[in-house]
Every structure is written in C-alpha cells, then in structure tokens.
C-alpha positions, 0 to 999 in steps of 0.5 A: 732543809735543803732548797732543792726539794721545794720546786713546784710541779711546773718547775719539776717538769721543766727541769726533768725536760731539761735533762731529758733533752741533753743529747739533743742540746749537745747535737745542736751544739755540735752542728753550730761548732761545724760552722765555727771550726771552718771559719776559726784561726789561731787560738780561737780554733785551738779552743774550738777543736778542744770543745769539739773533742768534748762534745763528740765524746759526750754525744757517744762518738767513740774516741777511736773515731773522734780523736784522729779527726780532732787531732788532724783538725779535719773540718770535713771529717768533723762535719761527717761525724756530726752528721753520723751522730745525728742519723743515729739519734 
C-alpha cells in the first residue's frame, strides 16, 4: 500500500493546482532573478546566471535565444527575454 493514494479531496485539489500553476511560479522566479542578477557579483553571480539559464529553458525560451544572453551575462537582454516570456503567457 502506497501513501500517495490516500489524499483527501481537498488535498488532491491543492496538489493539482500546484502543478497547474508551475509555469506561473517559473515566471515569477525569473522576474525575481532579474533584479538579483543586476546586483550580484562574484561567485553569487555565477550561480544566479546558471539558475537563469535553467529557468529560461523551463519557461519555454528557446536555447538559441537564451544561451547567448546567459553566456554574455547581459542583464538587460535577460530582462527583455523575461518580459517576452511574460507576454507569451
């Protein structure tokens, strides 16, 4: 017997909503990351740019568009990519 099959109706609805809004959470994370990237320096910036590339891919931005921006660490272009992703939603 597995644990996963014993969720109440309310819990199942909450779980379903969580997964339905995954794209919204990703876009929100990207919006927050724009500001952090502008301010970050050193190793923290390396980590944030790596995260930015992952989130852009997860948000459906083609790697052909996101990779050059992340590699060049162009914060302004990154903000424009995020704005475009928000418009497409």
